[in-house]
Structure formats: structure tokens, C-alpha cells
C-alpha positions as CSV (number, residue, x, y, z in Angstrom):
1,M,-1.3,123.8,-45.5
2,T,-3.7,123.5,-48.4
3,S,-6.1,126.3,-49.3
4,P,-9.8,125.8,-48.7
5,D,-10.3,127.0,-52.3
6,V,-8.4,124.0,-53.8
7,H,-10.6,121.1,-54.8
8,A,-10.0,117.6,-56.2
9,E,-12.6,115.6,-58.1
10,E,-13.8,112.2,-56.8
11,P,-16.8,110.0,-57.8
12,D,-20.1,111.1,-56.3
13,L,-21.5,107.7,-55.4
14,A,-24.1,109.2,-53.2
15,S,-25.6,111.2,-56.1
16,L,-25.7,108.0,-58.2
17,G,-27.2,106.1,-55.3
18,A,-29.9,108.7,-54.8
19,L,-31.0,108.2,-58.4
20,L,-31.4,104.5,-57.8
21,A,-33.0,104.8,-54.4
22,D,-36.6,105.0,-55.6
23,R,-38.6,102.0,-56.6
24,T,-40.3,103.8,-59.5
25,R,-37.0,104.9,-61.1
26,A,-35.6,101.4,-60.4
27,S,-38.5,99.7,-62.2
28,F,-37.9,102.0,-65.2
29,L,-34.2,101.1,-65.4
30,L,-35.0,97.3,-65.2
31,A,-37.6,97.6,-67.9
32,L,-35.2,99.6,-70.2
33,L,-32.8,96.7,-70.0
34,D,-34.7,95.3,-73.0
35,G,-32.7,97.8,-75.1
36,R,-35.8,99.5,-76.6
37,A,-36.8,103.2,-76.3
38,W,-40.0,103.7,-74.2
39,T,-42.4,106.6,-73.9
40,A,-43.2,108.1,-70.5
41,T,-46.7,106.8,-70.9
42,E,-45.6,103.2,-71.4
43,L,-43.3,103.4,-68.3
44,A,-46.0,105.1,-66.2
45,H,-48.3,102.2,-67.0
46,L,-45.6,99.7,-66.1
47,A,-45.0,101.3,-62.7
48,G,-48.6,102.2,-62.0
49,V,-47.9,105.9,-61.6
50,A,-49.4,109.0,-63.3
51,P,-47.7,110.1,-66.5
52,S,-46.7,113.4,-64.9
53,T,-45.0,111.4,-62.1
54,A,-43.2,109.3,-64.6
55,T,-42.0,112.3,-66.5
56,S,-40.5,113.9,-63.3
57,H,-38.6,110.7,-62.5
58,L,-37.4,110.4,-66.1
59,N,-36.1,113.9,-66.1
60,R,-34.0,113.1,-63.1
61,L,-32.6,110.0,-64.8
62,V,-31.8,111.9,-68.0
63,A,-30.1,114.7,-66.0
64,G,-28.1,112.1,-64.1
65,G,-26.8,110.5,-67.3
66,L,-28.4,107.1,-66.9
67,L,-30.9,107.7,-69.7
68,A,-30.8,109.3,-73.1
69,E,-33.8,110.8,-74.8
70,E,-34.8,110.9,-78.4
71,R,-37.7,112.5,-80.4
72,R,-39.9,110.8,-82.9
73,G,-42.3,113.4,-84.2
74,R,-44.2,114.7,-81.2
75,H,-43.2,111.8,-79.0
76,R,-40.3,111.8,-76.5
77,L,-38.7,108.4,-75.8
78,V,-36.0,107.3,-73.4
79,R,-33.5,104.5,-73.4
80,L,-30.5,103.5,-71.4
81,A,-27.7,106.0,-72.1
82,D,-25.2,103.3,-73.3
83,P,-24.2,99.7,-72.9
84,G,-22.1,100.5,-69.8
85,I,-25.3,101.7,-68.0
86,A,-27.0,98.4,-68.9
87,E,-24.1,96.4,-67.5
88,M,-24.2,98.4,-64.3
89,I,-28.0,97.9,-63.8
90,E,-27.7,94.2,-64.5
91,A,-24.8,93.8,-62.1
92,L,-26.6,95.8,-59.4
93,A,-29.7,93.7,-59.8
94,A,-27.7,90.5,-59.4
95,R,-26.3,91.8,-56.1
96,A,-29.4,93.4,-54.7
97,P,-31.3,91.6,-52.0
98,Q,-34.4,89.8,-53.1
99,R,-37.7,91.1,-51.9
100,L,-41.1,89.5,-52.0
101,V,-43.6,91.1,-54.3
102,P,-47.3,90.1,-54.5
103,V,-48.2,87.8,-57.4
104,R,-51.9,88.7,-57.9
105,S,-52.8,86.4,-60.8
106,L,-51.8,83.2,-62.6
107,T,-50.8,85.4,-65.6
108,A,-48.3,87.4,-63.3
109,A,-46.9,84.1,-62.0
110,R,-46.4,82.8,-65.5
111,R,-44.7,86.0,-66.6
112,H,-42.3,85.9,-63.6
113,R,-41.3,82.3,-64.6
114,A,-40.9,83.4,-68.2
115,V,-38.6,86.3,-67.3
116,S,-36.5,83.9,-65.2
117,F,-36.2,81.5,-68.2
118,A,-35.3,83.8,-71.1
119,R,-35.2,87.5,-71.4
120,V,-33.5,90.3,-73.3
121,C,-30.4,91.5,-71.4
122,Y,-29.8,94.7,-73.4
123,D,-28.0,93.1,-76.4
124,H,-27.8,89.5,-75.3
125,L,-29.7,86.7,-73.7
126,G,-30.3,86.4,-70.0
127,G,-32.1,83.9,-67.7
128,S,-31.7,80.2,-67.0
129,L,-31.5,79.4,-70.7
130,S,-28.5,81.7,-71.1
131,V,-26.8,80.1,-68.1
132,A,-27.4,76.6,-69.6
133,I,-25.9,77.7,-72.9
134,T,-22.8,79.1,-71.1
135,D,-22.4,75.8,-69.2
136,A,-22.9,73.7,-72.4
137,M,-20.3,75.8,-74.3
138,T,-17.8,75.2,-71.5
139,E,-18.5,71.5,-71.3
140,R,-17.9,71.1,-75.0
141,G,-14.7,73.1,-74.9
142,F,-15.9,76.1,-76.8
143,L,-15.1,78.3,-73.8
144,A,-12.0,78.3,-71.6
145,W,-11.8,80.0,-68.2
146,E,-8.1,79.9,-67.1
147,F,-7.8,83.7,-67.6
148,G,-11.5,84.6,-67.7
149,P,-13.9,83.5,-70.4
150,T,-12.2,83.0,-73.7
151,L,-13.4,81.6,-77.0
152,T,-11.3,78.5,-77.9
153,P,-10.3,77.5,-81.4
154,S,-13.0,74.8,-81.4
155,G,-15.4,77.4,-80.3
156,A,-14.4,79.7,-83.2
157,A,-14.9,76.7,-85.6
158,W,-18.3,76.1,-84.0
159,L,-19.4,79.7,-84.7
160,T,-18.3,79.4,-88.3
161,D,-20.3,76.2,-88.7
162,L,-23.3,78.0,-87.3
163,G,-22.8,80.7,-89.9
164,I,-22.3,83.5,-87.3
165,A,-20.2,86.3,-88.6
166,R,-17.6,87.1,-86.0
167,E,-14.7,89.4,-85.1
168,A,-11.2,88.0,-85.3
169,A,-11.3,87.9,-81.5
170,P,-14.8,88.6,-80.2
171,H,-15.1,90.3,-76.9
172,V,-16.2,87.7,-74.3
173,R,-17.3,88.7,-70.8
174,T,-19.9,87.6,-68.3
175,C,-22.9,89.0,-66.5
176,L,-24.0,87.7,-63.1
177,D,-27.6,86.7,-63.9
178,W,-29.9,88.4,-61.4
179,T,-32.5,85.6,-61.4
180,E,-30.1,82.7,-61.4
181,R,-27.3,84.2,-59.4
182,R,-24.9,82.5,-61.8
183,L,-22.8,83.8,-64.7
184,H,-24.1,84.0,-68.3
185,L,-22.2,85.1,-71.4
186,A,-22.2,88.8,-72.4
187,G,-20.1,90.9,-74.7
188,A,-19.8,90.7,-78.5
189,L,-19.8,86.9,-78.5
190,A,-23.1,86.7,-76.6
191,A,-24.6,89.4,-78.8
192,G,-23.7,87.5,-81.9
193,L,-25.2,84.3,-80.6
194,F,-28.3,86.1,-79.5
195,H,-28.9,87.9,-82.8
196,H,-28.3,84.6,-84.7
197,A,-30.9,82.9,-82.5
198,C,-33.4,85.6,-83.2
199,H,-32.7,85.7,-86.9
200,E,-33.1,81.9,-87.1
201,S,-36.3,82.1,-85.1
202,W,-34.9,80.0,-82.3
203,L,-36.1,82.8,-80.0
204,V,-39.1,85.1,-80.5
205,P,-40.0,88.1,-78.3
206,A,-43.2,88.3,-76.4
207,E,-45.2,91.4,-77.2
208,D,-44.4,94.5,-75.1
209,S,-42.0,92.5,-72.8
210,R,-38.4,91.6,-72.2
211,V,-39.6,87.9,-72.3
212,L,-38.3,85.7,-75.0
213,R,-39.9,82.4,-76.0
214,L,-38.0,79.4,-77.2
215,T,-39.5,77.9,-80.4
216,D,-39.7,74.3,-81.3
217,R,-37.0,75.1,-83.9
218,G,-34.9,76.6,-81.2
219,R,-35.3,73.6,-78.9
220,D,-34.1,71.3,-81.7
221,A,-31.2,73.6,-82.6
222,L,-30.0,73.8,-79.0
223,R,-30.3,70.0,-78.5
224,Q,-28.3,69.4,-81.7
225,N,-25.7,72.1,-81.4
226,L,-25.1,72.1,-77.6
227,G,-26.7,69.0,-76.3
228,L,-29.0,70.9,-73.9
229,R,-31.1,68.6,-71.9
230,E,-34.9,68.9,-71.5
231,E,-34.7,70.4,-68.0
232,A,-32.6,73.3,-69.4
233,L,-35.0,73.9,-72.3
234,G,-37.9,74.9,-70.1
235,K,-41.5,73.9,-69.9
236,A,-44.0,74.0,-72.6
237,S,-45.3,77.4,-71.3
238,N,-42.0,79.0,-72.4
239,V,-42.1,77.5,-75.9
240,S,-43.7,78.8,-79.1
241,K,-44.4,76.8,-82.3
């Protein structure tokens, strides 16, 4: 017989689930997928709650290991604790049931479409544009899928032609995109492509948002380098000069 004083460790999924089982905390985690550090006041405004309420929720998320905090002068900011947390939140969002939320203005409707088109997914691109890029790289033989996503020799040469500094064998993985319900590229390869697109001003961030706007320069570059069609490049509302 075993002693009642002998214990073994096992994952406490219920404790993790309790942290996620609140719409305010869930909205904070989705917002923090942009990779930035936010103040409690900014997150309170986003969720429509009092700053004191936001602080209480953030304390629970920090104590639970999902968020890390930092100090900038008198200000306390929070961010996702590490890339693994970002991957978990994105994966959960992709598998969560969809729910209807009220769209109370034309501006809100446009923002929802913009988030679905192109957004920051921690350190890489998410949205329908990212899915289209993944498909195009596959069609052109830059990615192989026999043993999971792998960069091919022609893909490596393509990166060199673009001028993207890369590892000898960049880490390639995928995210299940939560708006498209299809795979988009993630890992070091996706991060390198994303940072190159931002550096070359193919993509520009919308102010105070995860939304990314595709510039005319970006449209031309994606047509030229990957043969993306007009339907994949989005509507004019998603494009900046």
C-alpha cells in the first residue's frame, strides 16, 4: 500500500483553465499577442473595465505565469511571459468556438476585417495574407511538407535573393490561424520574413492595434516575389500608400 503522505506531480490543467475562463482576462491575452508591453490602463480601456479591475486580473495572470511584468519609471507594464505562451494562446484561439459579438459601428466592422486580413501574431504575420503567403511558398516549391513544413534549397536561395539574413537551418513551424482556420507559417523563418516585410515597408502597423496594413510597395513585392493574386492582397481599405 502507498502512504497518503506520498505525492506525485502532474499538470494542473484545471488551474490553467481557471485563468483563461474569464472574458476580461481572455481579451487581455489576445491583445498581448501583438508582442508589446501594455499598461493596466491601456488594457482596462480595451476591455471596458475599471483600472482597478484590470489590475486584479493582471495580478492573477502574472501569478499564474502567463504574463511577465516590467517597470518603466513609475509605470508597470505587462507582456506575455514568453513565446511559448503566445503559441498556446494562438492555438487555443484557433480551436475555440466562435461567438457572435456586437459590431456597433462601421469603424468596428472595418477593424474586424483588417484583423482578419493581416495582424501581428507575436513575432510573425497572421491573417489571410499570411495563409496566402504560406500557400504561395508551397506552390513555388519553397516549402516542402513531407515531414512537416521544411524550407527547400530553392526556398533558401529565394531568401538569399530577398536579402534576408537566415540561420543555416531556420526553424519552420505552423500556427493554425484563428480567423482563417488554416495554417500559416511561424517559427524563425516566419519571423525573418515578417521583420523583412516591416523593414522594407511592405507592412506598416496601425496605431495602437495588432492590425498591419499592406502598402502599395508591399503589394508589388508580393506580386513579384510570390505571384500573389489580387484576391489574396486584400481590398483597398487594407492598403496604405
